[in-house]
C-alpha positions as CSV (number, residue, x, y, z in Angstrom):
1,X,-2.0,-3.2,-23.8
2,X,-0.9,-2.0,-21.8
3,X,1.8,-3.2,-19.0
4,X,0.9,-0.1,-16.2
5,X,-2.5,0.4,-14.9
6,X,-2.7,3.8,-13.5
7,X,-5.2,4.6,-10.3
8,X,-6.1,7.5,-9.8
9,X,-9.7,9.6,-9.2
10,X,-10.0,13.8,-8.9
11,X,-11.5,12.6,-5.4
12,X,-8.5,12.5,-4.6
13,X,-8.3,15.8,-4.7
14,X,-10.8,16.5,-2.2
15,X,-8.9,15.7,0.9
16,X,-8.0,19.6,1.4
17,X,-4.8,21.4,4.0
18,X,-4.2,24.7,5.2
19,X,-3.3,27.3,2.6
20,X,0.9,27.2,1.9
21,X,0.7,23.1,3.2
22,X,3.2,21.4,1.0
23,X,1.1,18.1,0.8
24,X,-1.8,19.8,-1.3
25,X,-3.9,18.5,-3.8
26,X,-2.3,21.2,-6.8
27,X,0.0,17.3,-6.7
28,X,-2.4,15.9,-8.5
29,X,-3.8,18.5,-10.2
30,X,-0.1,18.8,-12.0
31,X,0.2,15.1,-12.4
32,X,-3.4,15.2,-13.8
33,X,-2.3,18.1,-17.0
34,X,0.6,16.7,-17.3
35,X,-1.3,13.7,-17.9
36,X,-3.4,15.1,-20.4
37,X,-0.5,17.4,-22.5
38,X,1.6,14.9,-22.8
39,X,-1.1,12.8,-24.1
40,X,-0.9,9.7,-21.8
41,X,-4.3,9.6,-21.0
42,X,-5.3,6.4,-22.8
43,X,-1.6,5.2,-22.9
44,X,-2.4,3.2,-19.6
45,X,-5.0,1.3,-18.5
46,X,-6.5,3.6,-16.0
47,X,-8.8,2.3,-12.7
48,X,-10.9,3.4,-10.4
49,X,-10.1,2.8,-6.8
50,X,-12.1,1.6,-4.1
51,X,-13.0,2.9,-0.3
52,X,-11.1,0.1,1.7
53,X,-13.0,-1.3,4.3
54,X,-12.4,-0.7,7.7
55,X,-11.1,-4.4,8.0
56,X,-8.5,-4.1,5.3
57,X,-7.5,-1.8,7.2
58,X,-7.2,-2.9,10.6
59,X,-5.4,-5.8,8.7
60,X,-2.0,-3.1,9.3
61,X,-3.6,0.0,12.3
62,X,-5.8,-0.7,15.7
63,X,-9.0,-0.6,15.6
64,X,-8.9,2.5,18.1
65,X,-6.6,4.7,16.0
66,X,-9.1,4.2,13.0
67,X,-12.3,5.0,15.8
68,X,-10.4,8.1,16.6
69,X,-9.7,9.2,13.1
70,X,-13.3,8.4,12.3
71,X,-14.1,11.1,15.1
72,X,-12.2,13.8,14.4
73,X,-12.9,14.0,10.8
74,X,-17.2,14.3,12.2
75,X,-16.0,17.3,13.8
76,X,-14.2,18.3,10.6
77,X,-17.9,18.2,9.3
78,X,-19.4,19.5,12.1
79,X,-16.9,22.6,12.0
80,X,-16.4,22.6,8.4
81,X,-12.3,23.3,10.2
82,X,-8.7,21.7,9.2
83,X,-8.6,19.2,12.7
84,X,-5.2,18.9,13.9
85,X,-3.9,15.4,14.4
86,X,-0.3,16.4,14.8
87,X,2.5,19.8,14.0
88,X,2.2,18.8,10.1
89,X,-1.4,16.5,9.3
90,X,-4.4,18.0,8.7
91,X,-8.3,16.2,8.6
92,X,-10.2,18.2,6.5
93,X,-14.6,17.4,6.2
94,X,-13.7,14.6,3.3
95,X,-10.0,13.6,4.7
96,X,-11.3,10.3,5.8
97,X,-13.4,9.4,3.5
98,X,-10.4,10.4,0.8
99,X,-8.0,9.0,3.6
100,X,-9.7,4.7,2.4
101,X,-9.8,6.3,-0.6
102,X,-6.3,6.4,-0.6
103,X,-5.6,2.4,0.3
104,X,-8.6,0.9,-1.5
105,X,-6.5,2.4,-4.4
106,X,-3.8,0.1,-3.2
107,X,-6.1,-2.5,-3.1
108,X,-7.0,-2.2,-6.6
109,X,-3.0,-1.8,-7.5
110,X,-2.2,-5.3,-6.3
111,X,-5.6,-6.8,-8.4
112,X,-4.3,-5.0,-10.8
113,X,-1.1,-7.1,-11.4
114,X,-3.2,-10.9,-10.4
115,X,-3.2,-11.8,-13.8
116,X,-1.6,-11.5,-17.5
117,X,-2.6,-8.2,-18.4
118,X,-0.6,-6.1,-16.5
119,X,3.0,-7.0,-14.6
120,X,2.9,-2.8,-12.6
121,X,0.7,-0.9,-11.2
122,X,1.4,2.8,-10.1
123,X,-1.4,4.4,-7.8
124,X,-1.4,7.9,-8.1
125,X,-3.2,9.2,-4.3
126,X,-3.2,11.3,-1.6
127,X,-2.6,11.4,1.4
128,X,0.9,9.2,1.6
129,X,1.3,6.5,3.6
130,X,4.5,5.6,4.5
131,X,5.1,7.9,7.7
132,X,1.5,6.6,8.8
133,X,2.3,4.8,11.9
134,X,-0.5,1.2,13.6
135,X,-1.7,3.7,15.7
136,X,-1.2,7.6,15.0
137,X,-0.5,9.9,12.0
138,X,2.4,11.5,10.9
139,X,4.0,13.8,8.2
140,X,1.2,14.5,6.5
141,X,0.4,10.5,6.2
142,X,-3.0,8.6,7.9
143,X,-3.1,4.9,6.3
144,X,0.2,3.5,5.8
145,X,-1.4,2.5,2.1
146,X,2.0,0.3,0.7
147,X,1.8,-1.4,4.1
148,X,-1.7,-2.6,3.5
149,X,-1.8,-3.1,0.3
150,X,1.2,-5.4,0.9
151,X,-0.4,-7.5,3.3
152,X,-3.2,-7.7,0.6
153,X,-0.6,-9.7,-2.1
154,X,0.4,-11.5,0.3
155,X,-3.3,-12.8,1.0
156,X,-4.5,-11.8,-3.2
157,X,-1.4,-13.4,-4.8
158,X,-0.3,-15.7,-2.9
159,X,2.7,-13.7,-2.3
160,X,5.3,-15.1,0.2
161,X,8.4,-12.4,-0.5
162,X,7.6,-8.7,-1.1
163,X,10.2,-6.5,-1.4
164,X,9.2,-2.3,-0.6
165,X,11.7,-0.3,-2.2
166,X,10.8,3.4,-1.1
167,X,12.8,6.0,-2.3
168,X,10.9,9.0,-1.2
169,X,13.6,11.8,0.2
170,X,12.2,11.3,4.1
171,X,12.7,8.0,5.8
172,X,9.9,5.1,5.2
173,X,9.6,4.9,9.3
174,X,6.0,4.2,9.7
175,X,6.2,1.2,6.8
176,X,9.6,0.0,9.1
177,X,8.0,-0.1,12.3
178,X,4.8,-2.6,10.2
179,X,7.2,-5.1,9.2
180,X,10.8,-4.9,11.8
181,X,10.4,-8.6,12.5
182,X,8.7,-9.9,9.9
183,X,10.8,-11.7,6.5
184,X,8.4,-12.2,4.7
185,X,8.4,-8.3,4.3
186,X,12.1,-6.8,3.0
187,X,12.0,-3.4,3.4
188,X,14.7,-0.9,1.7
189,X,14.6,2.3,1.9
190,X,16.8,5.3,0.6
191,X,16.5,8.8,2.1
192,X,18.6,12.2,2.7
193,X,19.9,11.5,6.7
194,X,20.3,12.7,8.9
195,X,16.8,14.5,8.5
196,X,13.4,14.4,8.7
197,X,11.8,12.4,10.9
198,X,14.8,12.8,13.4
199,X,16.0,9.9,14.8
200,X,14.8,7.8,11.8
201,X,16.9,6.0,10.1
202,X,20.2,4.4,10.4
203,X,21.7,1.5,9.2
204,X,22.2,-0.1,12.2
205,X,18.0,-0.3,12.3
206,X,18.1,-4.0,10.8
207,X,14.8,-5.9,12.7
208,X,14.3,-8.0,15.6
209,X,13.6,-11.7,16.0
210,X,13.1,-13.0,12.6
211,X,13.0,-9.8,10.6
212,X,17.0,-9.4,11.8
213,X,18.7,-8.4,8.0
214,X,14.7,-7.9,6.3
215,X,15.2,-3.8,7.5
216,X,17.8,-2.5,5.1
217,X,18.4,1.0,5.5
218,X,20.7,3.9,3.4
219,X,20.7,7.0,4.6
220,X,22.5,8.7,2.0
221,X,24.2,12.6,3.1
222,X,22.7,15.6,2.1
223,X,23.7,17.0,-1.8
224,X,23.8,13.1,-2.9
225,X,22.4,13.5,-6.7
226,X,21.8,11.1,-9.2
227,X,25.6,9.6,-9.5
228,X,24.4,8.4,-5.5
229,X,21.4,7.0,-6.3
230,X,22.7,5.3,-8.9
231,X,25.8,3.7,-6.9
232,X,23.0,2.8,-3.4
233,X,20.8,0.8,-5.3
234,X,23.3,-0.5,-7.4
235,X,25.8,-1.9,-5.4
236,X,22.9,-2.9,-2.2
237,X,19.3,-3.0,-3.6
238,X,19.4,-5.3,-7.1
239,X,22.1,-7.8,-5.2
240,X,20.1,-8.3,-2.1
241,X,16.9,-7.7,-4.3
242,X,17.9,-11.5,-6.5
243,X,18.9,-13.4,-3.3
244,X,16.3,-12.1,-2.0
245,X,13.6,-13.2,-5.4
246,X,10.4,-11.5,-4.7
247,X,7.3,-12.1,-5.9
248,X,5.8,-8.8,-5.5
249,X,7.7,-5.5,-5.0
250,X,6.6,-2.2,-4.0
251,X,8.1,1.4,-4.7
252,X,7.4,4.4,-2.5
253,X,7.5,6.6,-5.0
254,X,8.2,10.3,-3.6
255,X,9.9,12.5,-6.0
256,X,10.6,15.2,-3.5
257,X,14.2,14.4,-3.5
258,X,14.2,15.9,-6.5
259,X,16.8,19.1,-7.2
260,X,13.8,21.6,-7.8
261,X,12.0,20.2,-4.4
262,X,11.9,22.9,-1.4
263,X,11.3,20.2,1.3
264,X,15.2,18.1,0.5
265,X,18.6,19.2,-0.3
266,X,19.1,16.2,-2.3
267,X,19.9,16.1,-5.7
268,X,18.0,14.2,-7.8
269,X,17.1,15.2,-11.6
270,X,14.1,14.2,-13.6
271,X,16.2,11.7,-16.2
272,X,17.6,10.8,-13.0
273,X,14.3,9.6,-11.5
274,X,14.0,8.1,-14.5
275,X,17.1,5.8,-14.8
276,X,15.9,5.1,-11.1
277,X,12.8,4.1,-12.7
278,X,14.9,2.2,-15.1
279,X,15.9,-0.1,-12.4
280,X,13.0,-0.7,-11.2
281,X,12.3,-1.8,-14.5
282,X,14.7,-4.3,-14.3
283,X,14.8,-5.9,-11.0
284,X,10.6,-6.5,-12.2
285,X,12.1,-8.0,-15.3
286,X,14.7,-9.7,-13.9
287,X,12.6,-11.5,-10.7
288,X,9.7,-11.7,-12.3
289,X,7.7,-9.8,-9.7
290,X,4.4,-7.6,-10.0
291,X,5.1,-4.0,-9.4
292,X,2.8,-1.9,-7.5
293,X,3.8,1.6,-6.9
294,X,2.5,4.5,-4.4
295,X,3.2,8.0,-5.2
296,X,4.2,8.8,-2.0
297,X,6.2,12.8,-1.7
298,X,6.9,15.6,-4.2
299,X,6.2,18.9,-3.6
300,X,7.7,20.5,-6.3
301,X,4.3,20.7,-9.2
302,X,6.5,20.2,-12.4
303,X,9.4,18.0,-11.0
304,X,6.6,16.0,-9.5
305,X,4.6,15.0,-12.3
306,X,7.1,15.5,-14.6
307,X,9.4,12.7,-12.5
308,X,5.7,10.9,-11.7
309,X,5.3,10.7,-15.9
310,X,8.7,10.1,-16.4
311,X,8.6,6.3,-14.1
312,X,5.0,5.8,-15.5
313,X,6.6,5.9,-19.1
314,X,9.3,3.5,-17.5
315,X,7.0,1.0,-15.8
316,X,4.6,1.0,-19.3
317,X,7.5,-0.1,-21.4
318,X,7.3,-2.9,-24.2
319,X,10.9,-3.1,-25.1
320,X,14.8,-1.9,-23.8
321,X,14.8,0.8,-27.0
322,X,10.7,2.3,-25.9
323,X,12.8,3.0,-22.8
324,X,15.8,4.4,-23.9
325,X,13.4,6.9,-26.3
326,X,11.3,8.0,-23.0
327,X,15.2,8.0,-21.2
328,X,15.9,10.4,-24.0
329,X,13.4,13.1,-23.4
330,X,13.8,13.9,-20.4
331,X,17.7,14.7,-20.7
332,X,17.8,18.0,-20.7
333,X,20.1,19.4,-23.5
334,X,24.3,19.9,-21.0
335,X,25.7,23.2,-20.6
336,X,28.7,23.2,-22.2
337,X,31.3,20.7,-20.0
338,X,28.3,19.3,-18.0
339,X,27.2,16.2,-17.5
340,X,22.6,15.7,-17.7
341,X,22.9,14.0,-14.5
342,X,23.9,15.3,-11.5
343,X,27.2,14.1,-9.2
344,X,27.3,14.2,-5.4
345,X,27.8,17.0,-3.4
346,X,30.1,15.0,-1.4
347,X,30.8,11.7,-3.8
348,X,33.4,10.7,-1.2
349,X,31.2,10.8,1.7
350,X,28.2,9.0,-0.7
351,X,31.1,6.2,-1.5
352,X,31.6,5.2,2.2
353,X,28.5,5.8,3.7
354,X,26.8,2.6,0.5
355,X,30.5,0.2,1.5
356,X,29.5,1.1,5.5
357,X,26.0,-0.4,4.2
358,X,27.6,-2.7,2.5
359,X,29.2,-4.4,5.4
360,X,26.9,-4.5,7.9
361,X,25.0,-6.3,5.6
362,X,27.0,-8.2,4.3
363,X,26.1,-11.2,7.1
364,X,22.9,-11.1,6.5
365,X,23.3,-11.3,2.2
366,X,25.6,-13.7,0.2
367,X,25.9,-11.2,-2.8
368,X,26.6,-8.5,-0.4
369,X,30.1,-10.5,0.4
């Protein structure tokens, strides 16, 4: 029996993007190939997605926006061409249906952890979702998969407190916007700053009304490596999670903070992502929360596939010893004098930023004082 349920389908390759676009079917093809090459196809319980209904999507998105995307889909089907939704988000003939399938895959992932068989799920889908706004596509995203699933968890699992951790290198602005005044969803985002989206993700953006203090941005400087991400997690996310005691933890698992990724300048290694995944597993086990993970960014197919599989393996491990074996397998032999994890380019800047965030949020969280 596997701890982890994997929701995947080759249909997600049918969402097409223009040539040379970084968010392409090659991303999931690479994950599928690595899954097969590592003989892990039977290691996880694999589940097929279902399409979310428009009513399920409308829990987080406006009806007018859904109708707009349907019209764009019809135009793409008629013209057999890409329809630009914004500067870098495109509609192809199958995109609307595949976006509904991606949103529905998250619902399947929530339902997979509703019983005793699995305590974790990983949703390997595209298009990604964490930039999608209530009434606007953005940054390759159409529907906000993790936000839709969070509401489903509150209904299906009777979850009173949902914690969303977003380690994609870009700020999860869409998810932030949707829960900005809602204390039933705690949103924590670790991201490169300043970066994209512009003017988004500073730590003073801490929520509104009853949601004040429940929106935690951890804006990390350019060049933050493994050590800085671990420090941010250990000093900020872990103590807040312990105090919040979520019923469900959701992870927006983007792998574009990897040192090989072409779209960002962070320095996280594959071993670093394995060790971050262990921290996620530790939060799951510490709180007894169910865990649902969503693939977001990651545009180097090698680092994406290696890091995503590392996360799956860690979350599926049934003992500390098994988890240690997985982490060891991703620790590349170090050159003389080098460490297997990346240090920060400017450690003082990283530590100062983490301390600034801690001081700001200490007025909301006792465990940060």
